[in-house]
Each structure stands twice: as C-alpha cells, then as structure tokens.
N, C-alpha and C positions, 0 to 999 in steps of 0.2 A: 873541230865539228858534232862531237859526242857533246863534251860541257858543256859548249854552247848549247844546246838544247837543253839541257837539264838547267840551266840559271838562267834559261830567258822563259821557260814555263813557271820557277822556284819565285821568280817575279809574277808574270802573272797571276799565280792561282793567289798569292798571298791576298793582290790585292783587292780583287774578287772576292776572298775571302770575308776580309774586314769588312768593305765596303755591302755587306750581304749577312752580315751572321747573326741581325735581329730576326732575320725573316724564320733562320734556318735553325733559333730558338723557340720563338713560337711553334716552328714546325712539330719541333720536339715535344714541347707542352699539350701543343691537341696530338700524337699519337700516342700519350701516354693517362691521354683523357676515357677514360673505365677502366682501367686497373686499377686491381681491387689493395687498397691500401697494403702499411706492412701492420703484420698481425702484434695482436699485442697480449700480454699475459689479460685474460678476464676474470677480476675478482666475482663478477657477477655469476661468472661457473661452477663459481664455489657456496658452497652453504654454509648460511651462519651457522656461527656458535647458538647464537639464540633465536630461536623461529621466534615470535610474536605472533599469535593463533586473535583472531576479534573476542572481543566478549562480548557478552551476553545483549543481550540489544542491539549490537553493533552488523550491519550486511556484509559479507565477501558479493566480491564484484568480480565474478569468473570470466563471467563475457568480456570484461575488457583486457581486451589478448597487448600488448607489446609486442612485434614483429624484432625479429635477430635482428641485427646491424647487413647479418650475413643474403637475409630478405626482403633487406629493401629496398625499393630502386632506384641506380643507378642517374644518378647528379644528370638533368642537361645535357649533353651536349655542345660548346656554343663553337663561331667562325675565329678565323687568325688575325677579325681586328676585335672580337671582343676582351681575347686572349691576350690580343697587345693591352689592350689598354687596363686589362686586369691587373696584368704587369706592373704594370707602372705607374698605376695609383696603390700598390700592397705595396712594394720592392721596392721605387724609383724608374726613370727613366733610366739614369748608371744601369738596373736592372736588367737589359736589354744587350745588353755587350757581355754579359758574366762566363768566364770562359771561353773569355778573346782568345787569352794569352793559351787555351792551347789551342783557340783554330789557328795560331798562327804558327805552335809548331803540330801541329799537325798537316797544316796547308808544305810549309817548308820537308813535311820526310815526309808525307803521303803525295800531294799533289807534286811535288819538283820531278820524285824518284818516276812516278807514272810516266809523263810528258814529258819528260827526258826519257827517257826509255824505249815508247813510241813515238822518239823523234829517231833513235838510232834503225829501229827495225825498220821503221819509218826510209829513211836514207838507205840499207842493205839488200829491201824488198823491191823500190822502185823501180820498174823496168826501165832502164838504160835509156832503150832504143823513143820511148812513147814519154818517159816523164811519166806515168801513170801507173796507178796501183792498184789493184783489186779490190773489189768490193770481200772480198774474205780473209785477203790476206789485212784492209784494216782491220776487221773483227778479232781475226786471228790475233795481230799486235796490241788491238785495247784489251781485251784477254791476259794476254803476260803480262805484262805491266800496269794495268790494271791490281790483279795476282803480288805480285811484288809490292810495288807500291805499297796495297791496303799493310804485306805484315810486315813492312818495319811501322807506318804509322799508328800501328793496331794502341798502344801503350799511349797516343796523344790522343786517339777519339777515345780512347774510354773517358778519360778526364775529360775530354769536353763538353762529352753525352751529359754524363755526371754533376758540373758543374753549372749546367743547360737548366740540367730541371733540380736539381737542391732548393732549389723558392719554390717549388709546388709541393715539399713537403714540409710536418708542422714542425713549429721549430725546437721542439727534444728532439726531432732524427735529422734533422739538416745534417750535412755533412761541411757546409764552412771550413770546407780549401783555398786558399788564398791565394795559389797560382796554379800553372800547374804545374811544375815542378814541386809546389805541400801537394796535390793531389797525386801524383804519382809514390810520389815518399813513407805517401800516407796507405796507401793502400801493398804497396811492395811488405812495410812492412806490420800491416793489417792480416790484412790478407793472405797474402804469399804475390810473390815476382808471378804466379802462374797470371792472378786476378789481371795484370799488365795485356794479356794475352786472352780475356775473356771476352764471349763472341769474333774472335776470329778467324773462325770457317763466315761469317755472317758479314766481317766486315768484307771477307776475303772477295768470297759470293756476288756483295754490293759493286766493289770496285770493277771486278768483272764486269759485271753488267753495266757500271754508269762510263768508265772507262773505252769497253767496248763500244756500245749504242752512242756516244756524246761523241770523240774524237773521231772516230766513224763516218758518221751520218753527218759531218761542220765538215767533214772536208772533203763529204760524195757531193752531198746540198753543194758543198762552195764554187767543185767541178763542175755537178748541172746548170749551174746563174752563171761558168761564166764561157762552159761552151754552149751553150743553146742563146747568151747575146741577152738575156733579161740585163745582165747591170753589168759592168767593168768590176773589173776589181778594185774595189774602194770601200769606203764607213758603210754603205747599205748593202754592198751582199755582203761583211762581214757581221753586220746587225742581223738579217735574216738569218743567213742559213747556221747563226750562233740560234737564234729564239727558236729553231728548229728543231735543232740540235736539243739542245733544253729541254723541249716537253719531249721528247724521244727519253730521251735521262732518265723525266721522273715518269711517264707511264712505267720505265719496263722496274726502275726501281724499285718505289714508292714499297710494293708489300714486304722486298727481303729489310727493307728502310726498318721503316715498322716490328720487322719483330730484332730486327741488329739495337733499337733504340732499345724493345722492353730488356732483352735479356743483360745486355750493358750495365741498364740502370739500377736491377732486381739486389735489394737487399739481402746479406745474406746473416738471419741472426744467428746466433754462434748458438751450437744447442738444437738447432730448425733446421731441415731438411727447405733447401733451395724453394724461390717460387716457381724454377724453369728448369725443368733436369736440360736443355739445352733447348737448338733449335725449332726442332719438331714439336717435341713437347710446348714450349708457348704460340707456334701458329695453332698448331691442336686447341688452344686453351682458349684462347683467340679465334678463331673462331664458333666456337662454343659458347663462349660467353655471352660474344660483342655480334656475331657472324658472318661472315668471309667481305664482307663491305667494311670488316675493319681493319684492314692487311690495305685502307687507301683513305687512312682517315688521318691526316696530315696535306693530303692530296696539294688541294686550295696550294697552305700556306711550301710546301715542297716544289708545283711549278711558277711561284710568285715567289719562293728563292733560287729550283734554279733556273729561269728561266731568265732573271737580270745579273747571277754568276757567271753562267755559259757565254750568256753577252759583253759582262765585262771580261772574260778571262778570254777570253777570243781579240777582241777588238786590243784590247790589253796586248795584249802577246805581238800581233798582230805587230803593232808599232810596236815594241823592242827588240821585235824584232827589223826591222828600219830602222830602229837607230844602234843595235848591233852588226849593219850586216857590211862596214868596213872593217870589222875586229878579226 
C-alpha cells in the first residue's frame, strides 16, 4: 500500500509539473525582476594613462553628469503576459519549456517522495473508528513529507531554477546547460558538490509550507464539501478542493519562493563575495532595495501556475487511484 502511494503521487506530479512548466518559468523570471545584474570589472573605474584636457578655446561642461549604473532607476516591472510574450519573441516558443527535463527529475524525486510519505503517514494517523484524520495531524504529515521530499530533490530544483533563468542573462554570462544531467554535472565540477544543495534550507522550508498547506487543505476542503453535501465525490469536488488548496499554498509559500529563487540563481564569481550570504541576507537586501511587496513578486503567475498545477495534480491522482484500485 505504501509503495502504491509513491507511484500514484509520482505519476500525478510529473503530469502536473510538465503541463504547467511554462507558467513556472514565467514565475521564476518575474521573481528575478529588479535583481541587480552580475557585476563586471568596470574599465571606467580605472583612470586612463593619458588624460586629454580641453584645449584653449574649448569649453568643458562640468554640469553634464552621467549617472553611474548603480544610481540609474530600475527597469519597469512587467506582468506575466508581457514576460511570456517577450520570452517567445526573444528566445522562441521552445524557451517556455527550458528546464523541463529538470522539472521531470524534480517531480520524480521531490513530489514522489512527499506525496508517498504523506499517504503513508495519513494511513497511520487516520482514526480507524471514524476513518478521519484531524487537521493538525494533516498539517504535521505535510510538514514532515515536504521536508524529506525537498532534501531528496534539491539538486534537481537548483538545476531547474538555473535552466529557467538562463535566458534572461547576457549571452556571455549564460550557463547554457544542455540538460538537467549536464547542469548537475557542471555545478558539481565547477562549484563543488555542495552547490547542489545551495538554498536547501529554503527549499525545505518552502516544501514544508507548500505540502502542509496544499495536501492538508485539499483533504480538509474535500471532506467538508462531502460532509455538507454540496457536491458528490466526483470531478467537480476534486477541481473545487484542489483549486482552493492551490490558492492557500500560493499565498503561504510565495515569499519563501522568491528568496529561494534568488539564492539558487545567484552567480558567484571567483574571488568575489557572493551577492547573498544566505536566506536572511537575501530577504533583507530584497526588502531594502525593492520594498516588502517584492516578496510577493510573481504572485499572479504563482497562483496562475499553482492553481492549474494543483488541479491537474489531484484530478490526475484521483484517476490514477481508481486505475490502481484493483492492484
């Protein structure tokens, strides 16, 4: 029974992850808006060997001032539709599926583990007399399952974020990973094996929040709908409960997701300090530079992705369970 839960959850997660991948990519690009570009050695900071002074009769213009790049206003933020159109125009339609191989691996490792483990804990903690599981136990099961799943799937998560964000970098700074295997291999080779777990504390925290809010709220809302007799146990109930669960998960996880994306995507140049020393530093710098609402950057594509993802996830899961019921 335990192994079947892992298999059912894995199949549903892969289907949901692949079908909503373009929305996830747009969300990542939006979360990186306003972030400072990777600094380059500035030639203009060095004084030239020969300085030419204005000749007699020529007038200098000391009042003309060219602002440094750090003082220039940030580019205007654009919405998810504009971001998607820009990606298609500049990188092609196929770019919307950049990093989809990492998504498959991530869902195979992370979601299969969290869905299967939640199912195991649900079976163990359900009251045999009432056949119900209290909400606090659902939340606890989600927290445990999310933490374990995130620890297992973090390398694929880092690879996915980098592959999705690569197209926004200047051509000479792109990583140009060929696949998720190539991405993981290059990271381990150039940055060390530890880089595969960069931002792992954030990944674990986010996964705990998402899994607890998503799975627990789905079960709770579904039970409430059936108990009140609003709808029968069918597609309508599954879609309603899953979309509500997706909204709850999006609201709860977006701030952690923004920080996680930025920490995982940061490029550390040899001999230079990393842009962020950790999650707290990233959060403080983000809030200081862009305001508290920056933690909800990409919320529209997050809910636009989280809603359909959760609906596809649970509707597929319910159908897979029916299919495997006889086994």
